[in-house]
N, C-alpha and C positions, 0 to 999 in steps of 0.2 A: 504494499499500499504506499502510495506517495503521500507524504504529509503536505498540508497547505492548500489543497484543492486544485481547481482548474488553473489558477495563475502559476502555481508552482510547477504543475505539469508542463505547461508551455515554456517556463523559464528553463526547466531542466533538460527538455528534450528537443525544443525547437528554436529558442532564442540563439542566434548566432550559429545555427546548424550549417548553413551554406556559406560560401564565400560571398562577401559583399561586394556589390557593383557600385560604381560611381552613380550619383543621382538618387540615392535612397535618402530622402529627406526625413522620413519617419517610417520605421519598420514594424517588427513583430511587436504586439502588446498594447497597441492603441486601438481606437474604434476603427480606423481605416489607415492604410499605408499611404504615404505621400511620396510620389515619385517625380523627379525632374525629367522632362522630356524636352525635345527641341522646340515644341510649340506651348510649353508652359508646364504647370504642376498638375499632375494626374493623381487622383484619389482612388483607391481600390479596396473593396471589402468583400467578405464572404460570410454568409450564415446558412446554417442547416437547421431545419424544423423537423422534429420527429413527432409522429402520432403519439399521443398520451404522455408526451414529455413537454413539448411546447404548445400543443393544441389539442382540445378534446377530439375523440374520434367522430363525434357527431357534429363537428363545426360545419356550417353551410360551406360547400366548396368554393362559392365565389368570395366568401369571407376569407378563406384560406389563401386563395389567390392574391387578394389585396394584402393580406398580413405578410406574406413571405417576402413581397417586394418592399412593403413598408418598413420592415425592420432593417433592411439593408439602406434604403434611402435615408433612414434616421441615423445610420453610422456615417454616412457621407455627410449629413447635416452637421454631425458633431465636429467635423473637421473644416466646416465651412465650404464644402464642395457642392457644386451644382450637378445633379445627376445627368448622365448622358447615354450609358450603354449598360446592358445587362445580359447575363447568361443564366439559363435555368436548367437544373438537373432534377428529374422526377424519378423516384423509385415507387412503382404502383404495384398493389397486390393483384391487380386484374385491369384489363382495358375496359373501361366503363365509358361509353361515349357521353352519356348524360353528365356524369360526374366531370369529365374533362371539359365539356362545353361550358359548364358553370364555373369551374376553377379558371379556365382561360379568360372568361369574360371579367371576372374579378381582377385578374392580373392586368389585362389590357386597360381596364378603366383607369386604374392607378397610373400605369405607364404613360397613357395618353395625356393625362393631367400635367405630367412633368416632362413630357417630351423625351421619354426614355425609349431606346430602341432595343428590342430583343435581338441579339446577334449570334446565339448559339446556345449549345447545352448538351444534355444527354438524357436518355430514358432507359430504365431498366426495370426488371420485376423483382418484387420483395415487399417487405414491410414498408408501409407509407411513410415516406419522408421526401422533404423538398429542400433543395439547396440552390441559393442565388448568389451569384457573384455580380457586384454592381461597380460601375466605374463612373467617375465624375471628374469635372475640371474645377480647379481652384483659381480665383482671380488673384494675381499678385504672386509673390515669391514663397509666402509662408501661409499654411493652413493653421487652423486652431489645433491645439493639442492639450493634453492633461497636465503636463508638468510645467505651468507657468503661474500659478496662484502665488500671491504674495501677502504678507500680513497687512491688514487694513482694507484689502479688497472686500467687496461685498459678495455674498453668495446669492445667486439668482436662480430662478427656475421659470420655464415657460409653462403656459397652461395650468392644469391642475393635477394633483397626485392621488394615488390610491384607487382610482375608478376602476381600473382593469383588474386589480387583484380582487376588489369587492365583486365585480362582475363575474369573475371566475367562481367565487364561492357560491354566488347565487345561482349560477349555471349548474354547478355541481349538486346543489342541494334541492333542485327543482324536482317536482314530481313529473312523471312521464306525461300526465294528462295536460300539464302546463308547460310543455317544452318550449323553449325560446327560439328555436331555429327560425331565422328570418325576422325576429322580433326587433322593431326599431328602437327599443328602449335604449336610453343613453348609455347606461353602464355595458350592456351587451355590445353596443357600438364601439366603446372604448376598448373593450376586450379584443373584439374580432377584427376591427377596422381602425387600428391606430393611425394617427396622423403625423407623418413625419414633418419635422419643423425645418424644412429646407430654407424657407425665406428668412427665419430667424438665424439659422446657421450662417447663411451668406452675410446677413447684416451684422453679424458679430465679429467678421473678419476685421482686424485692426482695432478692435475695441476690447473684446474679452481677453483676459489673461490666461484662461483655461477653460476647457469645456469638455463634456461628455454627455452621452445620451443616457437616459434613466431606463435600463432594460432589466437589471437585476435588484432594483430597490434604491431609493435616494440614498440611504445610509451607506450601502455597499459601494455605489458608484461614486459618490462624493468622496468616500474614503479613498478610492483609487487616485483621484485627483490630488487630494491631501498628501497622500504617500509619495506620488511622483514629484510633487512639488516641494516636499520637505517641510510642510507646515501643518497646522491644525485649524479647527474652526468651531464656532458655536453657533447653533441654530435656534431661532426663536420658534419654538413649537407651535405657538399660536398663530404664527404667520404663514405656516404651510397651507398652500391654496387648496380649498376644497370645492368641489362642484355641488350644486344644490342637490343633485341625485344622491351623491355621496352622504351628505348631511341627512337627507330623508331616509336613507337606508341605514343609518347609524354606523357608518365606517368609523374606525379608530386609528390611533397612531401606529398600530401594527401595519395596517394597510399603507399609510402614508409613508412610513419609513422603510418597510422591508418588503412591500408587496410585489414590486417589479411589474414589467410590461407597460409602463406609462409611455415610454418612448417620447417623453419630454427632454428638452435641453436643460442641463444644470451647468451653469457657468459662473466664473468669478470675474469681477469687474473692478478696475481701479476707481477710487472715490471721484476722480476728476471726470470721469466718464458717465456718472450716474444721470446727468442732466439729459443725456442722449437717449435714455430709455423710452421717453415719450415718442420719439421718432421710430424706434425699433418696434414699439407696439403697433404703431400705425402701418410700417412697412410689412411686418410679419403677420398682421391681422390676428394676433393672439395675445392674450395678457402675459406679462412678465412681472414676477414677484420678487422682492428682496427678501430672503429668508434667513440671513445670518451674516456672519463676519469671519474672514480669514484672520487667523491669529498665529503667533510665533509658536506657541506651546503645541507640540504634536498632539494628535488624537481628535476625535469628533465628540462634541458635547451638545447637550440640548438644555435650554432654559425654559421653564414654563411661565405662565401668566403671573405666578406668585414670586418669580424671581429665583426659584430653585434650580440649581444646575446639576446635571447628571451626566455621566458617560454614556454615549451610545455606541453599542456594538454595531459593527458593519452589517451582520446579518445578510439577507437577500438570498437569492438563488445561486447555488454553485453546483455544477454537475458532478464534481469529484470531492466535494466536502466530505469529511469523515462522518459517517452515519446517514448520509444522503442516499 
């Protein structure tokens, strides 16, 4: 057993595995790689979604088509890239024309919205899993990355948190007679059709000191930024943004901090840039909320409405964590 989970596995077996080429601006370990080419900076990322690990087996096929592309576009957004091309690999238990029609329609609808071209991939037979490689272009010479937060920076997040985790709980607890397949309810939509914050990512170029997308939970993903940057932070727990649906369904801090699958952007911003957030909200057409402050002291802490401070464990989802 490898201690330390997924990050330790990658560090031990794949970080520095091959000879490095010139032009690798950012390699293994971030949301996406950044590669210098003759025509500019290229971002590249890859994600695999496996049935009953990343999505329930009864997910509507069109929602899965959307989701598998969205999570990759979210990784591109986290480095400030504008998406351009994608490759799709499908492992299918059987050839089901109706399922494929619906899946491809969901994939196409999101790809068309962002002008993404499907340029290749692979199909094979086996347990259902879907892999996407996405490529995008970054304006300028430097993309966003995790390792740039500095003491005094604000900690910010787009959108709202915890909706997808709460939506998954409700989906799993539902009775068959009230199955939510195709239900337009807000939390189900946030779970199955996450919205990649591409416009926010590109707007943060040259402004944010660090960024990451919230896929494994806010505490886990922000802790990665803090570790890469050699700093700590304190979060104002009452400031964590909640949707009305989240409040109505009585979501709690567990969902907000550790739920995962939000695919919002968490970023750090120097104090002198805070006045620009109004422009970012308008450009990105999504709320942005200041939720804390970067500090010199390592670790992640939370302060409640009464001023009580407590240490926050990273938590979140890790495929190879002990006991998972």
